[in-house]
VOPAGU-2260 file (C-alpha; in pm, 1 decimal, decimal comma):
REM VOPAGU-2260
SITE   aa  ch    i         X         Y         Z
SITE  MET   A    0  -10722,4    2353,8    4062,8
SITE  ASP   A    1  -10499,7    2046,6    3989,9
SITE  ARG   A    2  -10534,3    1913,8    4346,6
SITE  GLU   A    3  -10915,9    1934,1    4404,7
SITE  GLU   A    4  -11075,9    1664,2    4194,9
SITE  LEU   A    5  -11188,5    1332,6    4345,9
SITE  PRO   A    6  -11132,4    1044,3    4370,7
SITE  PHE   A    7  -10809,9    1129,4    4193,7
SITE  ASN   A    8  -10705,2    1481,6    4118,2
SITE  ARG   A    9  -10551,9    1605,4    3798,0
SITE  ALA   A   10  -10202,7    1617,5    3940,7
SITE  GLN   A   11  -10211,8    1247,8    4031,2
SITE  ARG   A   12  -10361,2    1147,8    3697,6
SITE  GLU   A   13  -10120,7    1356,0    3490,5
SITE  TRP   A   14   -9820,0    1214,8    3672,7
SITE  VAL   A   15   -9927,1     865,7    3586,3
SITE  GLY   A   16   -9998,9     956,5    3227,1
SITE  ARG   A   17   -9663,0    1117,6    3175,7
SITE  ALA   A   18   -9475,1     828,2    3354,7
SITE  GLY   A   19   -9666,8     575,5    3141,7
SITE  GLU   A   20   -9556,4     749,1    2822,3
SITE  GLY   A   21   -9196,2     787,0    2941,9
SITE  LYS   A   22   -9222,9    1170,7    2945,0
SITE  SER   A   23   -9072,5    1419,6    3183,7
SITE  ASN   A   24   -9249,3    1443,8    3518,5
SITE  THR   A   25   -9107,0    1774,1    3628,8
SITE  ILE   A   26   -9334,1    2062,2    3728,7
SITE  ALA   A   27   -9270,8    2432,5    3757,2
SITE  PHE   A   28   -9301,6    2721,4    4003,8
SITE  GLY   A   29   -9375,0    2533,6    4326,7
SITE  SER   A   30   -9587,6    2265,1    4494,3
SITE  ALA   A   31   -9960,7    2308,5    4464,4
SITE  ARG   A   32  -10017,4    2062,2    4751,9
SITE  ASN   A   33  -10130,6    2197,2    5091,2
SITE  LEU   A   34   -9855,8    2069,6    5317,9
SITE  ASN   A   35  -10028,6    2192,6    5630,2
SITE  VAL   A   36  -10291,2    1913,8    5638,1
SITE  PRO   A   37  -10249,3    1715,9    5960,5
SITE  GLY   A   38  -10099,0    1371,5    5894,2
SITE  THR   A   39   -9915,8    1469,4    5576,4
SITE  PRO   A   40   -9598,7    1259,7    5563,8
SITE  ILE   A   41   -9287,0    1466,4    5516,2
SITE  PHE   A   42   -8977,7    1272,5    5411,0
SITE  VAL   A   43   -8653,1    1353,1    5588,1
SITE  ASN   A   44   -8402,5    1473,9    5336,8
SITE  ASP   A   45   -8045,2    1348,3    5352,7
SITE  PRO   A   46   -7786,4    1634,5    5386,5
SITE  PHE   A   47   -7551,1    1422,2    5175,7
SITE  PRO   A   48   -7780,3    1246,9    4920,0
SITE  PRO   A   49   -7652,7     943,8    4735,0
SITE  LEU   A   50   -7487,9     978,3    4389,2
SITE  ASP   A   51   -7587,1     779,1    4091,4
SITE  ASP   A   52   -7363,5     485,5    4191,1
SITE  GLU   A   53   -7469,9     475,5    4555,6
SITE  TYR   A   54   -7837,5     380,8    4531,8
SITE  ALA   A   55   -7946,5      70,1    4731,7
SITE  LYS   A   56   -8005,8    -241,1    4527,3
SITE  SER   A   57   -8321,6    -422,4    4622,1
SITE  GLU   A   58   -8373,2    -794,3    4621,7
SITE  PRO   A   59   -8667,4   -1027,9    4551,0
SITE  LEU   A   60   -8869,6   -1154,8    4847,0
SITE  LEU   A   61   -8989,8   -1511,4    4905,6
SITE  ILE   A   62   -9359,8   -1545,9    4972,2
SITE  GLY   A   63   -9481,1   -1873,3    5126,8
SITE  PRO   A   64   -9169,9   -2052,1    5244,9
SITE  THR   A   65   -9365,0   -2354,2    5355,6
SITE  ALA   A   66   -9532,7   -2411,6    5022,0
SITE  ARG   A   67   -9405,7   -2677,5    4784,1
SITE  THR   A   68   -9362,4   -2408,6    4524,6
SITE  PRO   A   69   -9311,7   -2074,3    4699,6
SITE  TYR   A   70   -9312,2   -1750,6    4501,5
SITE  LEU   A   71   -8995,3   -1547,4    4479,5
SITE  ALA   A   72   -9158,5   -1210,6    4400,1
SITE  PRO   A   73   -8926,9    -989,5    4201,2
SITE  SER   A   74   -9093,3    -647,0    4244,5
SITE  PHE   A   75   -9233,9    -450,1    4541,6
SITE  PHE   A   76   -9482,1    -269,3    4315,7
SITE  ASN   A   77   -9745,7    -470,0    4131,4
SITE  ILE   A   78  -10091,9    -466,8    3969,7
SITE  SER   A   79  -10387,5    -513,5    4200,9
SITE  GLY   A   80  -10693,3    -730,9    4135,2
SITE  MET   A   81  -10907,1    -635,8    3839,5
SITE  SER   A   82  -11109,9    -915,2    3675,9
SITE  TYR   A   83  -11184,1    -980,2    3313,4
SITE  GLY   A   84  -11539,4    -869,0    3310,0
SITE  ALA   A   85  -11477,7    -554,3    3510,4
SITE  LEU   A   86  -11205,5    -487,5    3255,2
SITE  SER   A   87  -11228,2    -536,3    2880,4
SITE  LYS   A   88  -11032,0    -786,6    2669,7
SITE  PRO   A   89  -10782,4    -529,9    2529,3
SITE  ALA   A   90  -10724,3    -383,7    2881,4
SITE  VAL   A   91  -10634,2    -724,2    3023,4
SITE  GLN   A   92  -10418,0    -793,7    2724,0
SITE  ALA   A   93  -10227,5    -467,0    2760,4
SITE  LEU   A   94  -10180,8    -515,3    3132,1
SITE  SER   A   95  -10052,9    -873,7    3078,9
SITE  HIS   A   96   -9792,7    -761,7    2826,3
SITE  GLY   A   97   -9694,6    -449,9    3024,7
SITE  ALA   A   98   -9656,9    -653,3    3347,5
SITE  ALA   A   99   -9433,4    -901,3    3175,2
SITE  GLU   A  100   -9212,9    -620,1    3040,7
SITE  ALA   A  101   -9184,3    -455,3    3384,3
SITE  GLY   A  102   -9124,2    -782,6    3569,4
SITE  ILE   A  103   -9426,3    -731,0    3804,8
SITE  TRP   A  104   -9720,6    -950,2    3897,2
SITE  LEU   A  105  -10075,4    -909,9    3768,2
SITE  ASN   A  106  -10360,4   -1009,4    4001,1
SITE  THR   A  107  -10647,5   -1175,8    3809,7
SITE  GLY   A  108  -10926,5   -1039,1    4020,0
SITE  GLU   A  109  -11209,5   -1264,3    4135,5
SITE  GLY   A  110  -11353,2   -1337,8    3791,9
SITE  ASP   A  111  -11130,4   -1645,9    3709,9
SITE  VAL   A  112  -10828,5   -1632,5    3477,1
SITE  SER   A  113  -10874,7   -1586,2    3102,1
SITE  SER   A  114  -10654,4   -1660,2    2801,1
SITE  PHE   A  115  -10589,8   -1287,7    2789,7
SITE  HIS   A  116  -10423,0   -1289,1    3128,0
SITE  TYR   A  117  -10177,1   -1554,9    3009,8
SITE  GLU   A  118  -10109,3   -1378,6    2677,6
SITE  GLY   A  119   -9814,0   -1158,3    2788,8
SITE  GLY   A  120   -9644,6   -1428,3    2995,2
SITE  CYS   A  121   -9639,0   -1228,9    3315,8
SITE  ASP   A  122   -9656,5   -1364,9    3677,3
SITE  LEU   A  123  -10019,6   -1405,0    3779,4
SITE  VAL   A  124  -10176,2   -1401,2    4129,0
SITE  TYR   A  125  -10506,4   -1596,6    4118,1
SITE  GLN   A  126  -10766,4   -1436,2    4332,1
SITE  ILE   A  127  -11042,8   -1658,3    4480,8
SITE  GLY   A  128  -11346,4   -1447,1    4561,8
SITE  THR   A  129  -11647,5   -1546,6    4763,2
SITE  ALA   A  130  -11834,0   -1674,1    4447,5
SITE  LYS   A  131  -11515,0   -1885,0    4364,2
SITE  PHE   A  132  -11555,9   -1821,3    3995,9
SITE  GLY   A  133  -11341,8   -2068,2    3804,5
SITE  VAL   A  134  -11283,6   -2303,1    4102,6
SITE  ARG   A  135  -11634,4   -2375,8    4228,6
SITE  ASN   A  136  -11841,9   -2686,5    4228,2
SITE  ALA   A  137  -12215,9   -2712,5    4156,1
SITE  GLU   A  138  -12300,5   -2628,4    4518,7
SITE  GLY   A  139  -12084,5   -2317,9    4518,0
SITE  GLY   A  140  -11803,4   -2463,2    4721,2
SITE  LEU   A  141  -11440,4   -2511,6    4627,3
SITE  ASP   A  142  -11372,2   -2766,0    4352,2
SITE  ASP   A  143  -11036,7   -2924,8    4425,9
SITE  ALA   A  144  -10995,7   -3066,0    4079,4
SITE  LYS   A  145  -11048,0   -2725,0    3918,7
SITE  LEU   A  146  -10814,0   -2560,7    4169,0
SITE  ARG   A  147  -10545,8   -2824,1    4096,6
SITE  GLU   A  148  -10583,0   -2757,6    3719,0
SITE  ILE   A  149  -10549,0   -2383,2    3763,7
SITE  ALA   A  150  -10239,4   -2429,1    3984,1
SITE  SER   A  151  -10072,7   -2650,2    3714,2
SITE  HIS   A  152  -10019,9   -2337,3    3497,0
SITE  GLU   A  153   -9665,5   -2211,0    3547,9
SITE  SER   A  154   -9782,0   -1852,8    3520,0
SITE  ILE   A  155  -10004,2   -1886,2    3827,4
SITE  ARG   A  156   -9745,3   -1805,2    4094,3
SITE  MET   A  157   -9964,3   -1749,0    4398,2
SITE  PHE   A  158  -10330,9   -1752,1    4519,7
SITE  GLU   A  159  -10511,1   -1482,5    4712,3
SITE  VAL   A  160  -10831,7   -1553,0    4909,2
SITE  LYS   A  161  -11042,0   -1237,8    4898,8
SITE  MET   A  162  -11212,5   -1181,9    5231,9
SITE  ALA   A  163  -11308,9    -823,9    5175,2
SITE  GLN   A  164  -11249,9    -528,1    4943,8
SITE  GLY   A  165  -11182,0    -171,4    5060,3
SITE  ALA   A  166  -11456,0     -12,7    4853,2
SITE  LYS   A  167  -11727,8    -251,1    4986,2
SITE  PRO   A  168  -11640,8    -435,5    5306,9
SITE  GLY   A  169  -11904,8    -680,1    5399,2
SITE  LYS   A  170  -12037,6    -715,5    5046,7
SITE  GLY   A  171  -11929,2    -944,8    4771,2
SITE  GLY   A  172  -11829,2    -850,1    4418,4
SITE  ILE   A  173  -12077,1    -705,5    4176,4
SITE  LEU   A  174  -12057,4    -744,7    3794,4
SITE  PRO   A  175  -12358,2    -575,0    3634,8
SITE  GLY   A  176  -12549,5    -792,5    3390,9
SITE  GLU   A  177  -12489,4    -555,4    3100,5
SITE  LYS   A  178  -12123,2    -650,1    3120,9
SITE  VAL   A  179  -12179,7   -1023,1    3127,1
SITE  THR   A  180  -12114,1   -1126,6    2762,7
SITE  GLU   A  181  -12132,5   -1479,0    2630,4
SITE  GLU   A  182  -11761,5   -1525,1    2685,8
SITE  ILE   A  183  -11766,9   -1387,4    3039,0
SITE  ALA   A  184  -12076,4   -1590,2    3123,4
SITE  LYS   A  185  -11894,8   -1910,0    3015,5
SITE  ILE   A  186  -11592,2   -1825,9    3222,1
SITE  ARG   A  187  -11790,6   -1737,8    3540,6
SITE  GLY   A  188  -12071,9   -1992,8    3507,2
SITE  LEU   A  189  -12342,7   -1730,6    3460,3
SITE  GLU   A  190  -12618,8   -1665,5    3212,5
SITE  VAL   A  191  -12565,4   -1394,8    2955,3
SITE  GLY   A  192  -12690,3   -1064,3    3095,5
SITE  GLN   A  193  -12711,7   -1211,9    3452,3
SITE  ASP   A  194  -12576,4    -994,9    3732,2
SITE  GLY   A  195  -12269,9   -1158,0    3888,7
SITE  ILE   A  196  -12331,5   -1111,2    4264,2
SITE  SER   A  197  -12079,1   -1274,4    4497,5
SITE  PRO   A  198  -12176,4   -1374,3    4853,7
SITE  ASN   A  199  -12080,3   -1140,1    5136,5
SITE  ARG   A  200  -11826,0   -1393,1    5267,7
SITE  HIS   A  201  -11694,0   -1744,9    5206,6
SITE  ARG   A  202  -11952,7   -1986,3    5336,1
SITE  GLU   A  203  -11676,8   -2217,2    5470,9
SITE  ILE   A  204  -11520,5   -1938,6    5678,9
SITE  ASP   A  205  -11698,3   -1792,7    5983,5
SITE  ASN   A  206  -11401,3   -1762,9    6220,8
SITE  PHE   A  207  -11021,7   -1734,7    6197,6
SITE  ASP   A  208  -10963,2   -2100,1    6265,2
SITE  HIS   A  209  -11173,2   -2186,3    5960,2
SITE  LEU   A  210  -10980,5   -1926,0    5757,6
SITE  LEU   A  211  -10643,1   -2086,2    5844,2
SITE  ASP   A  212  -10778,6   -2435,2    5761,0
SITE  PHE   A  213  -10915,8   -2305,2    5426,5
SITE  LEU   A  214  -10577,7   -2147,9    5337,0
SITE  ALA   A  215  -10393,6   -2472,3    5439,2
SITE  HIS   A  216  -10624,5   -2675,4    5219,2
SITE  ILE   A  217  -10561,5   -2458,4    4915,8
SITE  ARG   A  218  -10186,5   -2464,8    4983,1
SITE  GLU   A  219  -10194,1   -2841,5    5003,3
SITE  ILE   A  220  -10397,6   -2882,4    4678,4
SITE  THR   A  221  -10202,4   -2628,0    4477,8
SITE  GLY   A  222   -9860,3   -2652,7    4633,7
SITE  LYS   A  223   -9827,3   -2274,8    4591,7
SITE  SER   A  224   -9831,8   -1975,9    4822,6
SITE  VAL   A  225  -10172,7   -1864,8    4951,1
SITE  GLY   A  226  -10248,8   -1522,8    5102,6
SITE  ILE   A  227  -10557,5   -1321,8    5194,1
SITE  LYS   A  228  -10690,4    -978,7    5112,0
SITE  THR   A  229  -10891,6    -798,9    5381,9
SITE  VAL   A  230  -11008,7    -464,3    5510,9
SITE  VAL   A  231  -10932,6    -356,3    5867,7
SITE  GLY   A  232  -11230,0    -251,2    6068,1
SITE  ALA   A  233  -11089,9    -260,9    6424,6
SITE  GLU   A  234  -10767,4    -351,1    6602,6
SITE  SER   A  235  -10946,9    -628,5    6801,1
SITE  ALA   A  236  -11036,9    -835,3    6492,8
SITE  MET   A  237  -10684,4    -826,0    6358,2
SITE  ARG   A  238  -10542,4    -912,4    6697,8
SITE  ASP   A  239  -10778,4   -1214,0    6706,1
SITE  LEU   A  240  -10629,3   -1325,3    6370,5
SITE  PHE   A  241  -10273,1   -1302,5    6497,9
SITE  GLU   A  242  -10359,5   -1471,6    6826,1
SITE  THR   A  243  -10509,8   -1759,4    6624,6
SITE  ILE   A  244  -10194,8   -1784,6    6414,7
SITE  ASP   A  245   -9988,0   -1785,4    6728,9
SITE  ARG   A  246  -10195,9   -2064,6    6878,4
SITE  ARG   A  247  -10200,3   -2272,1    6555,9
SITE  GLY   A  248   -9841,3   -2215,1    6467,4
SITE  ALA   A  249   -9661,6   -2001,1    6203,0
SITE  ASP   A  250   -9690,8   -2276,7    5935,9
SITE  MET   A  251  -10065,3   -2220,9    5935,5
SITE  ALA   A  252  -10031,5   -1842,9    5875,4
SITE  PRO   A  253  -10140,6   -1674,0    5559,5
SITE  ASP   A  254   -9838,3   -1650,5    5325,3
SITE  CYS   A  255   -9911,2   -1278,7    5284,9
SITE  ILE   A  256  -10181,2   -1031,0    5383,3
SITE  THR   A  257  -10310,4    -761,1    5156,1
SITE  ILE   A  258  -10445,4    -466,7    5353,7
SITE  ASP   A  259  -10696,4    -283,1    5128,1
SITE  GLY   A  260  -10788,9      62,2    5251,5
SITE  GLY   A  261  -11139,8     191,1    5267,1
SITE  GLU   A  262  -11051,0     438,1    4994,3
SITE  GLY   A  263  -10985,4     157,0    4753,5
SITE  GLY   A  264  -11154,4     136,5    4411,5
SITE  THR   A  265  -11412,8     -91,3    4251,3
SITE  GLY   A  266  -11619,8    -127,5    3942,2
SITE  ALA   A  267  -11945,0    -120,3    4134,1
SITE  ALA   A  268  -12043,5     -73,7    4499,7
SITE  PRO   A  269  -12303,3      96,7    4710,7
SITE  MET   A  270  -12203,1     449,7    4804,5
SITE  PRO   A  271  -12239,2     413,9    5181,5
SITE  LEU   A  272  -11990,4     124,9    5177,6
SITE  MET   A  273  -11748,7     317,3    4964,4
SITE  ASP   A  274  -11766,3     621,6    5183,1
SITE  LEU   A  275  -11805,2     505,4    5537,3
SITE  VAL   A  276  -11687,3     149,8    5599,0
SITE  GLY   A  277  -11334,1      23,1    5652,0
SITE  MET   A  278  -11017,6     202,6    5774,1
SITE  PRO   A  279  -10817,6     402,2    5524,1
SITE  VAL   A  280  -10482,6     234,4    5442,0
SITE  ARG   A  281  -10282,9     504,5    5616,7
SITE  GLU   A  282  -10444,1     403,7    5949,9
SITE  ALA   A  283  -10485,8      34,1    5879,7
SITE  LEU   A  284  -10129,8     -49,4    5759,6
SITE  PRO   A  285   -9942,4      82,1    6067,6
SITE  LEU   A  286  -10186,6    -105,8    6288,2
SITE  VAL   A  287  -10133,3    -440,3    6115,1
SITE  VAL   A  288   -9751,3    -388,4    6088,8
SITE  ASP   A  289   -9739,8    -336,5    6463,9
SITE  LEU   A  290   -9944,7    -653,0    6530,9
SITE  ARG   A  291   -9744,0    -861,3    6288,9
SITE  ASP   A  292   -9410,5    -751,8    6454,2
SITE  GLU   A  293   -9558,2    -795,4    6806,8
SITE  PHE   A  294   -9629,2   -1160,9    6729,9
SITE  GLU   A  295   -9282,7   -1202,4    6575,0
SITE  LEU   A  296   -9411,1   -1285,2    6228,2
SITE  HIS   A  297   -9208,8   -1016,6    6049,3
SITE  ASP   A  298   -9027,6   -1268,4    5829,8
SITE  ARG   A  299   -9319,1   -1506,7    5788,7
SITE  ILE   A  300   -9603,2   -1279,1    5668,3
SITE  PRO   A  301   -9523,4   -1014,9    5404,0
SITE  LEU   A  302   -9776,4    -732,1    5404,5
SITE  ILE   A  303   -9917,0    -583,2    5084,9
SITE  ALA   A  304  -10054,0    -228,2    5097,4
SITE  SER   A  305  -10342,2    -128,6    4868,8
SITE  GLY   A  306  -10576,3     165,5    4840,9
SITE  LYS   A  307  -10523,2     478,6    4631,5
SITE  LEU   A  308  -10137,1     445,3    4642,8
SITE  VAL   A  309  -10040,0     567,4    4302,1
SITE  ASN   A  310   -9757,1     824,2    4305,3
SITE  PRO   A  311   -9400,4     764,6    4422,5
SITE  GLY   A  312   -9458,8     939,7    4753,6
SITE  ASP   A  313   -9746,5     705,1    4828,3
SITE  ILE   A  314   -9536,5     400,0    4748,8
SITE  ALA   A  315   -9244,0     524,8    4954,7
SITE  TRP   A  316   -9470,3     598,5    5252,3
SITE  ALA   A  317   -9612,7     243,1    5248,9
SITE  LEU   A  318   -9266,9      86,9    5233,0
SITE  ALA   A  319   -9131,6     311,0    5504,1
SITE  GLU   A  320   -9434,6     231,0    5723,4
SITE  GLY   A  321   -9361,8    -141,8    5695,5
SITE  ALA   A  322   -9530,5    -276,5    5389,1
SITE  ASP   A  323   -9335,1    -526,6    5187,9
SITE  PHE   A  324   -9527,7    -479,0    4865,8
SITE  VAL   A  325   -9765,8    -221,0    4721,6
SITE  VAL   A  326  -10034,1    -305,8    4469,4
SITE  SER   A  327  -10241,6     -60,2    4267,6
SITE  ALA   A  328  -10513,2     -86,8    4012,1
SITE  ARG   A  329  -10645,5     257,3    3911,7
SITE  ASP   A  330  -10302,5     405,9    3831,8
SITE  PHE   A  331  -10257,2     131,6    3570,8
SITE  MET   A  332  -10601,3     216,3    3437,9
SITE  PHE   A  333  -10491,5     579,4    3404,3
SITE  ALA   A  334  -10181,3     458,4    3217,4
SITE  LEU   A  335  -10414,1     271,2    2981,7
SITE  GLY   A  336  -10596,2     604,5    2910,6
SITE  CYS   A  337  -10867,6     608,5    3177,6
SITE  ILE   A  338  -11019,0     963,6    3205,5
SITE  GLN   A  339  -11206,0     901,0    3537,7
SITE  ALA   A  340  -11539,1     909,4    3354,4
SITE  LEU   A  341  -11694,5     699,1    3641,4
SITE  LYS   A  342  -11873,7     472,6    3384,3
SITE  TYR   A  343  -11716,7     142,5    3501,3
SITE  ASN   A  344  -12048,5      -5,8    3615,0
SITE  LYS   A  345  -12246,8      89,6    3303,9
SITE  ASN   A  346  -12058,3     -70,9    3014,7
SITE  THR   A  347  -12022,4     264,3    2849,3
SITE  CYS   A  348  -11656,0     347,1    2943,4
SITE  PRO   A  349  -11552,0     590,7    2654,3
SITE  THR   A  350  -11187,2     472,8    2658,3
SITE  GLY   A  351  -11262,6     105,0    2612,7
SITE  ILE   A  352  -11098,6      -4,8    2935,7
SITE  THR   A  353  -11403,4    -118,5    3130,0
SITE  THR   A  354  -11658,0    -184,4    2855,2
SITE  HIS   A  355  -11735,2    -484,0    2633,6
SITE  ASP   A  356  -11881,4    -267,4    2363,6
SITE  PRO   A  357  -11668,7    -318,4    2052,6
SITE  CYS   A  358  -11722,4      38,9    1941,6
SITE  PHE   A  359  -11559,7     175,8    2255,7
SITE  GLN   A  360  -11293,3     -93,7    2269,1
SITE  LYS   A  361  -11154,4      29,6    1929,1
SITE  GLY   A  362  -10999,9     317,1    2123,2
SITE  LEU   A  363  -10774,6      83,6    2320,9
SITE  VAL   A  364  -10498,1     -54,5    2094,1
SITE  VAL   A  365  -10299,1    -322,8    2281,8
SITE  ASP   A  366   -9981,1    -288,1    2081,5
SITE  ARG   A  367   -9969,0      84,2    2163,7
SITE  LYS   A  368  -10070,6      65,0    2523,9
SITE  ALA   A  369   -9873,9    -240,3    2649,0
SITE  PRO   A  370   -9521,1     -97,2    2626,4
SITE  PRO   A  371   -9600,3     217,5    2821,3
SITE  ARG   A  372   -9738,6       1,7    3105,0
SITE  GLY   A  373   -9383,4    -121,6    3148,0
SITE  ALA   A  374   -9255,0     234,4    3136,9
SITE  LEU   A  375   -9478,1     315,4    3432,7
SITE  CYS   A  376   -9241,3     101,1    3648,3
SITE  PRO   A  377   -8901,9     196,3    3504,9
SITE  GLY   A  378   -8696,2      98,1    3807,6
SITE  LEU   A  379   -8833,4    -253,1    3837,6
SITE  GLY   A  380   -8641,4    -424,2    3560,6
SITE  GLU   A  381   -8319,8    -622,3    3599,3
SITE  GLY   A  382   -8114,8    -491,7    3888,4
SITE  GLY   A  383   -8397,0    -287,7    4033,5
SITE  ARG   A  384   -8645,6    -545,3    4163,3
SITE  GLY   A  385   -8741,9    -634,6    4506,9
SITE  HIS   A  386   -8719,8    -429,2    4824,9
SITE  ARG   A  387   -8551,1    -589,5    5123,5
SITE  PRO   A  388   -8332,6    -274,8    5193,0
SITE  PHE   A  389   -8651,3     -64,7    5220,2
SITE  ARG   A  390   -8813,8    -278,8    5492,8
SITE  ARG   A  391   -8750,7     -58,5    5788,6
SITE  ARG   A  392   -8948,5     160,7    6014,3
SITE  VAL   A  393   -8819,4     514,8    6031,4
SITE  ARG   A  394   -8909,0     826,7    6217,6
SITE  ALA   A  395   -9168,1    1051,2    6058,4
SITE  ALA   A  396   -9147,4    1423,2    6038,6
SITE  GLN   A  397   -9498,5    1564,6    6015,7
SITE  THR   A  398   -9664,0    1900,4    5997,3
SITE  ALA   A  399   -9903,6    1815,2    6283,6
SITE  PRO   A  400   -9970,5    1504,0    6500,0
SITE  PRO   A  401  -10219,1    1274,6    6319,3
SITE  PRO   A  402  -10446,4    1035,4    6507,9
SITE  ARG   A  403  -10190,9     759,0    6432,9
SITE  ALA   A  404   -9821,1     821,4    6364,4
SITE  SER   A  405   -9729,3     768,2    6004,0
SITE  GLY   A  406   -9385,2     652,2    5897,1
SITE  ALA   A  407   -9167,3     816,2    5646,3
SITE  GLY   A  408   -8799,2     809,1    5571,2
SITE  GLN   A  409   -8510,0     916,9    5356,8
SITE  TRP   A  410   -8570,4     813,4    4996,3
SITE  PRO   A  411   -8380,5     670,5    4832,0
SITE  LEU   A  412   -8174,0     489,9    5100,3
SITE  ARG   A  413   -7799,7     510,6    5066,9
SITE  ALA   A  414   -7627,7     198,3    4940,3
SITE  HIS   A  415   -7425,3     144,0    5254,8
SITE  GLU   A  416   -7720,9     165,4    5498,2
């Protein structure tokens, strides 16, 4: 059946493939989705839907208003962190060109920025992982000079401190040694063939006060917006974060928070962490939205939802639930031609997307794959970027009460609302 495969079923993958190629995404006969599953969000249809000239026009959103160079983010849907190393050279090149064409940002992942990221001229979010690849000193700490040099590039619009990843909370990044080529070893400061194992956390950060100090330091050195990426484990920990922000002042807050769900993807992680640690995004996002709003930080801290959000209904749900942005990685991999072979950690990806074997990489032609990456986000060009009109909490209509109420709303919104 089209809806049974995991982690992504055929219906999800085929939608991305057709959208990426600019083909029709209509289906026939009727929905193959089981709509009786508790917690399924059902969108409230408008009895008088908008006509072609009545759609809401969205606007860019400013991230990091206290930074010397804040980021005016043009699109609510962007590419999540995937490093060069986890991805191949042609994959990064295609994503860079496609992101530039679509007007969306590309997150570098924690493996430093490469010349291939810059190639397309897109906006880049520089991710600082626990190993601090690209910006670390000899002792493994943060190197301010390297950080300042990275920030001097105009394409680097924002920084993201990776605290945790949905697929492996409590464990740092893993780049298998067979994927550490001479070029990647040079970029990351490793030996060729050496496993790239990141620490479980940033050594400088063992409480939320330290986290806010760390973010403030990066913001001062770079002059740019600085956010965090984390995984929600319990309401109490996130409440501690917001109470710390409340005590220290809004200027010390993260400029954005990425909530990565426990169903998120990765190139390599232990199965128990993938399966059993961290809240799914559909439980975590409403929790953090409520806390942010309770502490009156709605306009200070944009929230970014991440974790298996690939189809339009997923994106609409996240925005209706209170997210300001949605980022995704695996749907862009599908658009590049990923067949879900589950070989990302073995350097044998048959499509050339996650391998550094030149024989496999021949199958990924940048000039052919880059333009369709822009086609995957057709509404995000001039006049369709941003999302302020979509930032609203609306009542959900659901088939059965879930453990935590999920938001959903009329889509698209009418222009006059």
